[in-house]
N, CA, C and O atoms as CSV, one atom per row, in Angstrom:
chain,resi,resn,atom,element,x,y,z
A,1,MET,N,N,-45.539,42.914,58.042
A,1,MET,CA,C,-45.398,41.888,57.029
A,1,MET,C,C,-43.915,41.610,56.746
A,1,MET,O,O,-43.510,40.456,56.614
A,2,GLU,N,N,-43.116,42.674,56.654
A,2,GLU,CA,C,-41.692,42.495,56.400
A,2,GLU,C,C,-41.039,41.697,57.508
A,2,GLU,O,O,-40.168,40.867,57.249
A,3,ASN,N,N,-41.452,41.939,58.742
A,3,ASN,CA,C,-40.877,41.225,59.888
A,3,ASN,C,C,-41.128,39.725,59.793
A,3,ASN,O,O,-40.263,38.921,60.142
A,4,ILE,N,N,-42.306,39.354,59.324
A,4,ILE,CA,C,-42.652,37.942,59.184
A,4,ILE,C,C,-41.782,37.288,58.113
A,4,ILE,O,O,-41.307,36.168,58.299
A,5,VAL,N,N,-41.571,37.979,56.996
A,5,VAL,CA,C,-40.735,37.459,55.914
A,5,VAL,C,C,-39.299,37.286,56.397
A,5,VAL,O,O,-38.672,36.261,56.129
A,6,VAL,N,N,-38.787,38.268,57.098
A,6,VAL,CA,C,-37.421,38.204,57.619
A,6,VAL,C,C,-37.298,37.057,58.615
A,6,VAL,O,O,-36.307,36.327,58.594
A,7,ALA,N,N,-38.292,36.886,59.487
A,7,ALA,CA,C,-38.273,35.802,60.476
A,7,ALA,C,C,-38.293,34.442,59.783
A,7,ALA,O,O,-37.565,33.532,60.180
A,8,CYS,N,N,-39.124,34.301,58.749
A,8,CYS,CA,C,-39.196,33.030,58.007
A,8,CYS,C,C,-37.867,32.718,57.325
A,8,CYS,O,O,-37.418,31.572,57.335
A,9,ILE,N,N,-37.245,33.720,56.741
A,9,ILE,CA,C,-35.945,33.529,56.084
A,9,ILE,C,C,-34.893,33.122,57.121
A,9,ILE,O,O,-34.058,32.253,56.868
A,10,SER,N,N,-34.949,33.765,58.292
A,10,SER,CA,C,-33.995,33.435,59.359
A,10,SER,C,C,-34.175,31.995,59.834
A,10,SER,O,O,-33.200,31.267,60.024
A,11,VAL,N,N,-35.421,31.596,60.023
A,11,VAL,CA,C,-35.700,30.216,60.456
A,11,VAL,C,C,-35.240,29.235,59.386
A,11,VAL,O,O,-34.631,28.214,59.705
A,12,LEU,N,N,-35.522,29.529,58.132
A,12,LEU,CA,C,-35.109,28.653,57.040
A,12,LEU,C,C,-33.579,28.541,56.991
A,12,LEU,O,O,-33.031,27.452,56.817
A,13,GLY,N,N,-32.905,29.678,57.145
A,13,GLY,CA,C,-31.437,29.670,57.150
A,13,GLY,C,C,-30.890,28.853,58.308
A,13,GLY,O,O,-29.926,28.107,58.132
A,14,THR,N,N,-31.486,28.978,59.489
A,14,THR,CA,C,-31.054,28.224,60.667
A,14,THR,C,C,-31.248,26.726,60.451
A,14,THR,O,O,-30.377,25.932,60.806
A,15,VAL,N,N,-32.364,26.342,59.883
A,15,VAL,CA,C,-32.637,24.929,59.613
A,15,VAL,C,C,-31.619,24.372,58.613
A,15,VAL,O,O,-31.104,23.270,58.804
A,16,ILE,N,N,-31.333,25.119,57.561
A,16,ILE,CA,C,-30.372,24.665,56.543
A,16,ILE,C,C,-28.984,24.499,57.154
A,16,ILE,O,O,-28.323,23.487,56.918
A,17,VAL,N,N,-28.538,25.475,57.934
A,17,VAL,CA,C,-27.214,25.393,58.569
A,17,VAL,C,C,-27.169,24.210,59.537
A,17,VAL,O,O,-26.165,23.502,59.604
A,18,SER,N,N,-28.242,23.998,60.280
A,18,SER,CA,C,-28.298,22.871,61.219
A,18,SER,C,C,-28.204,21.537,60.483
A,18,SER,O,O,-27.503,20.629,60.927
A,19,LEU,N,N,-28.912,21.420,59.358
A,19,LEU,CA,C,-28.866,20.179,58.581
A,19,LEU,C,C,-27.468,19.929,58.018
A,19,LEU,O,O,-26.980,18.800,58.039
A,20,ILE,N,N,-26.834,20.970,57.521
A,20,ILE,CA,C,-25.473,20.840,56.982
A,20,ILE,C,C,-24.509,20.429,58.091
A,20,ILE,O,O,-23.663,19.557,57.891
A,21,SER,N,N,-24.634,21.051,59.247
A,21,SER,CA,C,-23.776,20.736,60.386
A,21,SER,C,C,-23.987,19.298,60.837
A,21,SER,O,O,-23.018,18.592,61.118
A,22,TYR,N,N,-25.231,18.857,60.910
A,22,TYR,CA,C,-25.551,17.483,61.302
A,22,TYR,C,C,-24.945,16.480,60.327
A,22,TYR,O,O,-24.374,15.474,60.747
A,23,ALA,N,N,-25.065,16.746,59.040
A,23,ALA,CA,C,-24.516,15.837,58.032
A,23,ALA,C,C,-22.993,15.770,58.132
A,23,ALA,O,O,-22.410,14.693,58.003
A,24,ALA,N,N,-22.356,16.896,58.358
A,24,ALA,CA,C,-20.895,16.922,58.484
A,24,ALA,C,C,-20.446,16.162,59.726
A,24,ALA,O,O,-19.453,15.436,59.683
A,25,ASN,N,N,-21.164,16.321,60.824
A,25,ASN,CA,C,-20.817,15.612,62.057
A,25,ASN,C,C,-20.980,14.102,61.902
A,25,ASN,O,O,-20.167,13.334,62.415
A,26,ARG,N,N,-22.019,13.677,61.202
A,26,ARG,CA,C,-22.215,12.232,60.979
A,26,ARG,C,C,-21.080,11.673,60.144
A,26,ARG,O,O,-20.573,10.587,60.429
A,27,LYS,N,N,-20.677,12.404,59.117
A,27,LYS,CA,C,-19.593,11.948,58.256
A,27,LYS,C,C,-18.297,11.858,59.063
A,27,LYS,O,O,-17.563,10.878,58.942
A,28,GLY,N,N,-18.013,12.863,59.878
A,28,GLY,CA,C,-16.810,12.859,60.709
A,28,GLY,C,C,-16.822,11.726,61.712
A,28,GLY,O,O,-15.794,11.092,61.951
A,29,ALA,N,N,-17.979,11.468,62.301
A,29,ALA,CA,C,-18.095,10.383,63.274
A,29,ALA,C,C,-17.876,9.039,62.590
A,29,ALA,O,O,-17.233,8.156,63.158
A,30,ARG,N,N,-18.397,8.873,61.390
A,30,ARG,CA,C,-18.226,7.620,60.644
A,30,ARG,C,C,-16.754,7.403,60.311
A,30,ARG,O,O,-16.239,6.293,60.445
A,31,GLU,N,N,-16.078,8.464,59.876
A,31,GLU,CA,C,-14.659,8.356,59.547
A,31,GLU,C,C,-13.834,8.035,60.792
A,31,GLU,O,O,-12.906,7.228,60.734
A,32,ALA,N,N,-14.172,8.667,61.918
A,32,ALA,CA,C,-13.466,8.406,63.174
A,32,ALA,C,C,-13.688,6.967,63.606
A,32,ALA,O,O,-12.770,6.313,64.102
A,33,SER,N,N,-14.888,6.478,63.422
A,33,SER,CA,C,-15.201,5.097,63.796
A,33,SER,C,C,-14.398,4.113,62.955
A,33,SER,O,O,-13.872,3.129,63.476
A,34,GLU,N,N,-14.305,4.377,61.658
A,34,GLU,CA,C,-13.522,3.510,60.779
A,34,GLU,C,C,-12.046,3.555,61.152
A,34,GLU,O,O,-11.364,2.530,61.132
A,35,SER,N,N,-11.558,4.734,61.490
A,35,SER,CA,C,-10.166,4.892,61.892
A,35,SER,C,C,-9.888,4.128,63.185
A,35,SER,O,O,-8.863,3.459,63.310
A,36,ASN,N,N,-10.806,4.231,64.143
A,36,ASN,CA,C,-10.649,3.500,65.394
A,36,ASN,C,C,-10.673,1.998,65.165
A,36,ASN,O,O,-9.905,1.267,65.791
A,37,ALA,N,N,-11.530,1.531,64.291
A,37,ALA,CA,C,-11.614,0.099,63.999
A,37,ALA,C,C,-10.305,-0.393,63.387
A,37,ALA,O,O,-9.839,-1.481,63.725
A,38,LYS,N,N,-9.709,0.389,62.496
A,38,LYS,CA,C,-8.435,0.003,61.894
A,38,LYS,C,C,-7.329,-0.034,62.946
A,38,LYS,O,O,-6.494,-0.939,62.941
A,39,LEU,N,N,-7.322,0.943,63.841
A,39,LEU,CA,C,-6.314,0.982,64.901
A,39,LEU,C,C,-6.456,-0.218,65.833
A,39,LEU,O,O,-5.461,-0.831,66.220
A,40,ILE,N,N,-7.676,-0.546,66.186
A,40,ILE,CA,C,-7.912,-1.702,67.058
A,40,ILE,C,C,-7.476,-2.979,66.370
A,40,ILE,O,O,-6.852,-3.833,67.001
A,41,ALA,N,N,-7.788,-3.133,65.090
A,41,ALA,CA,C,-7.377,-4.324,64.349
A,41,ALA,C,C,-5.858,-4.431,64.299
A,41,ALA,O,O,-5.309,-5.519,64.472
A,42,TYR,N,N,-5.176,-3.317,64.065
A,42,TYR,CA,C,-3.712,-3.319,64.022
A,42,TYR,C,C,-3.135,-3.716,65.370
A,42,TYR,O,O,-2.220,-4.536,65.447
A,43,ARG,N,N,-3.675,-3.131,66.431
A,43,ARG,CA,C,-3.149,-3.432,67.762
A,43,ARG,C,C,-3.410,-4.885,68.144
A,43,ARG,O,O,-2.581,-5.507,68.809
A,44,LEU,N,N,-4.541,-5.427,67.734
A,44,LEU,CA,C,-4.816,-6.846,67.995
A,44,LEU,C,C,-3.827,-7.746,67.263
A,44,LEU,O,O,-3.355,-8.740,67.815
A,45,GLU,N,N,-3.518,-7.395,66.025
A,45,GLU,CA,C,-2.539,-8.179,65.266
A,45,GLU,C,C,-1.181,-8.148,65.948
A,45,GLU,O,O,-0.514,-9.178,66.046
A,46,GLU,N,N,-0.765,-6.983,66.418
A,46,GLU,CA,C,0.522,-6.859,67.108
A,46,GLU,C,C,0.509,-7.657,68.405
A,46,GLU,O,O,1.504,-8.295,68.749
A,47,LEU,N,N,-0.593,-7.629,69.116
A,47,LEU,CA,C,-0.717,-8.388,70.356
A,47,LEU,C,C,-0.658,-9.890,70.076
A,47,LEU,O,O,-0.039,-10.640,70.830
A,48,GLU,N,N,-1.300,-10.324,68.999
A,48,GLU,CA,C,-1.250,-11.742,68.620
A,48,GLU,C,C,0.187,-12.164,68.321
A,48,GLU,O,O,0.598,-13.265,68.687
A,49,LYS,N,N,0.946,-11.304,67.664
A,49,LYS,CA,C,2.345,-11.623,67.376
A,49,LYS,C,C,3.133,-11.804,68.668
A,49,LYS,O,O,3.926,-12.737,68.794
A,50,LYS,N,N,2.911,-10.908,69.626
A,50,LYS,CA,C,3.616,-11.000,70.902
A,50,LYS,C,C,3.219,-12.265,71.660
A,50,LYS,O,O,4.069,-12.926,72.257
A,51,VAL,N,N,1.946,-12.596,71.638
A,51,VAL,CA,C,1.473,-13.803,72.322
A,51,VAL,C,C,2.093,-15.035,71.672
A,51,VAL,O,O,2.501,-15.961,72.372
A,52,ASN,N,N,2.168,-15.058,70.340
A,52,ASN,CA,C,2.780,-16.198,69.654
A,52,ASN,C,C,4.244,-16.340,70.013
A,52,ASN,O,O,4.722,-17.457,70.213
A,53,LYS,N,N,4.978,-15.220,70.099
A,53,LYS,CA,C,6.384,-15.271,70.502
A,53,LYS,C,C,6.510,-15.819,71.914
A,53,LYS,O,O,7.370,-16.656,72.188
A,54,HIS,N,N,5.649,-15.346,72.809
A,54,HIS,CA,C,5.675,-15.807,74.189
A,54,HIS,C,C,5.394,-17.309,74.263
A,54,HIS,O,O,6.097,-18.049,74.951
A,55,ASN,N,N,4.362,-17.745,73.548
A,55,ASN,CA,C,4.024,-19.167,73.561
A,55,ASN,C,C,5.172,-20.010,73.022
A,55,ASN,O,O,5.421,-21.110,73.516
A,56,ASN,N,N,5.872,-19.501,72.011
A,56,ASN,CA,C,7.010,-20.214,71.449
A,56,ASN,C,C,8.107,-20.365,72.504
A,56,ASN,O,O,8.708,-21.432,72.628
A,57,VAL,N,N,8.364,-19.306,73.257
A,57,VAL,CA,C,9.383,-19.366,74.310
A,57,VAL,C,C,8.970,-20.362,75.388
A,57,VAL,O,O,9.797,-21.138,75.866
A,58,VAL,N,N,7.707,-20.344,75.769
A,58,VAL,CA,C,7.228,-21.269,76.793
A,58,VAL,C,C,7.394,-22.715,76.321
A,58,VAL,O,O,7.845,-23.564,77.089
A,59,GLU,N,N,7.040,-23.001,75.085
A,59,GLU,CA,C,7.183,-24.356,74.545
A,59,GLU,C,C,8.644,-24.780,74.533
A,59,GLU,O,O,8.964,-25.914,74.887
A,60,ARG,N,N,9.535,-23.873,74.126
A,60,ARG,CA,C,10.959,-24.201,74.089
A,60,ARG,C,C,11.505,-24.443,75.488
A,60,ARG,O,O,12.308,-25.355,75.687
A,61,MET,N,N,11.083,-23.642,76.458
A,61,MET,CA,C,11.540,-23.829,77.836
A,61,MET,C,C,11.045,-25.157,78.398
A,61,MET,O,O,11.785,-25.848,79.099
A,62,TYR,N,N,9.819,-25.512,78.100
A,62,TYR,CA,C,9.271,-26.784,78.563
A,62,TYR,C,C,10.101,-27.939,77.999
A,62,TYR,O,O,10.430,-28.886,78.714
A,63,LYS,N,N,10.431,-27.850,76.725
A,63,LYS,CA,C,11.243,-28.886,76.089
A,63,LYS,C,C,12.629,-28.931,76.732
A,63,LYS,O,O,13.149,-30.013,77.003
A,64,LEU,N,N,13.232,-27.761,76.978
A,64,LEU,CA,C,14.555,-27.720,77.605
A,64,LEU,C,C,14.533,-28.286,79.015
A,64,LEU,O,O,15.480,-28.957,79.426
A,65,GLU,N,N,13.479,-28.029,79.751
A,65,GLU,CA,C,13.374,-28.575,81.106
A,65,GLU,C,C,13.340,-30.096,81.062
A,65,GLU,O,O,13.963,-30.757,81.894
A,66,GLY,N,N,12.616,-30.652,80.095
A,66,GLY,CA,C,12.568,-32.109,79.943
A,66,GLY,C,C,13.937,-32.668,79.585
A,66,GLY,O,O,14.360,-33.687,80.133
A,67,GLU,N,N,14.630,-32.003,78.665
A,67,GLU,CA,C,15.963,-32.452,78.272
A,67,GLU,C,C,16.944,-32.317,79.439
A,67,GLU,O,O,17.831,-33.154,79.609
A,68,MET,N,N,16.786,-31.273,80.233
A,68,MET,CA,C,17.652,-31.063,81.393
A,68,MET,C,C,17.465,-32.183,82.407
A,68,MET,O,O,18.432,-32.661,83.001
A,69,ALA,N,N,16.227,-32.597,82.601
A,69,ALA,CA,C,15.965,-33.701,83.532
A,69,ALA,C,C,16.653,-34.972,83.038
A,69,ALA,O,O,17.211,-35.722,83.839
A,70,GLU,N,N,16.619,-35.220,81.737
A,70,GLU,CA,C,17.296,-36.392,81.174
A,70,GLU,C,C,18.804,-36.307,81.375
A,70,GLU,O,O,19.445,-37.297,81.727
A,71,VAL,N,N,19.374,-35.112,81.150
A,71,VAL,CA,C,20.814,-34.914,81.319
A,71,VAL,C,C,21.201,-35.140,82.779
A,71,VAL,O,O,22.211,-35.785,83.058
A,72,GLN,N,N,20.416,-34.620,83.700
A,72,GLN,CA,C,20.712,-34.813,85.125
A,72,GLN,C,C,20.638,-36.290,85.489
A,72,GLN,O,O,21.465,-36.787,86.254
A,73,HIS,N,N,19.667,-36.976,84.953
A,73,HIS,CA,C,19.540,-38.422,85.201
A,73,HIS,C,C,20.771,-39.144,84.658
A,73,HIS,O,O,21.322,-40.012,85.335
A,74,ASN,N,N,21.209,-38.800,83.450
A,74,ASN,CA,C,22.392,-39.422,82.858
A,74,ASN,C,C,23.646,-39.134,83.696
A,74,ASN,O,O,24.490,-40.012,83.874
A,75,ILE,N,N,23.766,-37.906,84.207
A,75,ILE,CA,C,24.921,-37.562,85.042
A,75,ILE,C,C,24.906,-38.400,86.317
A,75,ILE,O,O,25.947,-38.918,86.720
A,76,ARG,N,N,23.768,-38.540,86.948
A,76,ARG,CA,C,23.673,-39.365,88.160
A,76,ARG,C,C,24.070,-40.799,87.855
A,76,ARG,O,O,24.768,-41.436,88.645
A,77,ASN,N,N,23.629,-41.308,86.713
A,77,ASN,CA,C,23.991,-42.675,86.343
A,77,ASN,C,C,25.495,-42.808,86.129
A,77,ASN,O,O,26.100,-43.794,86.549
A,78,LEU,N,N,26.100,-41.811,85.473
A,78,LEU,CA,C,27.555,-41.844,85.253
A,78,LEU,C,C,28.319,-41.745,86.578
A,78,LEU,O,O,29.306,-42.448,86.789
A,79,GLU,N,N,27.859,-40.884,87.443
A,79,GLU,CA,C,28.523,-40.740,88.744
A,79,GLU,C,C,28.387,-42.030,89.554
A,79,GLU,O,O,29.314,-42.416,90.268
A,80,GLY,N,N,27.258,-42.684,89.448
A,80,GLY,CA,C,27.043,-43.948,90.164
A,80,GLY,C,C,27.927,-45.050,89.606
A,80,GLY,O,O,28.337,-45.947,90.342
A,81,ALA,N,N,28.226,-44.992,88.315
A,81,ALA,CA,C,29.057,-46.025,87.697
A,81,ALA,C,C,30.512,-45.884,88.108
A,81,ALA,O,O,31.241,-46.876,88.108
A,82,HIS,N,N,30.960,-44.678,88.459
A,82,HIS,CA,C,32.351,-44.444,88.803
A,82,HIS,C,C,32.631,-44.651,90.292
A,82,HIS,O,O,33.791,-44.645,90.705
A,83,THR,N,N,31.640,-44.826,91.064
A,83,THR,CA,C,31.913,-44.993,92.495
A,83,THR,C,C,32.049,-46.414,92.915
A,83,THR,O,O,32.279,-46.689,94.093
């Protein structure tokens, strides 16, 4: 009879420890997930900033190329006028 009582107490203790461990792991996983989501959001924001800077440079270069073509055309016209 004593063996049965001891076995039941052991099983009950194992179940309680397992439940506590499971709850702690779920909480840790949830916190890790939230942390990962914040990190991903931060990195996306930083990437967006870099993309915007790049796009700004591309737009400025496109504008400069157009202005350069006009300047070259004007130089050709001036050179043609002096000959």
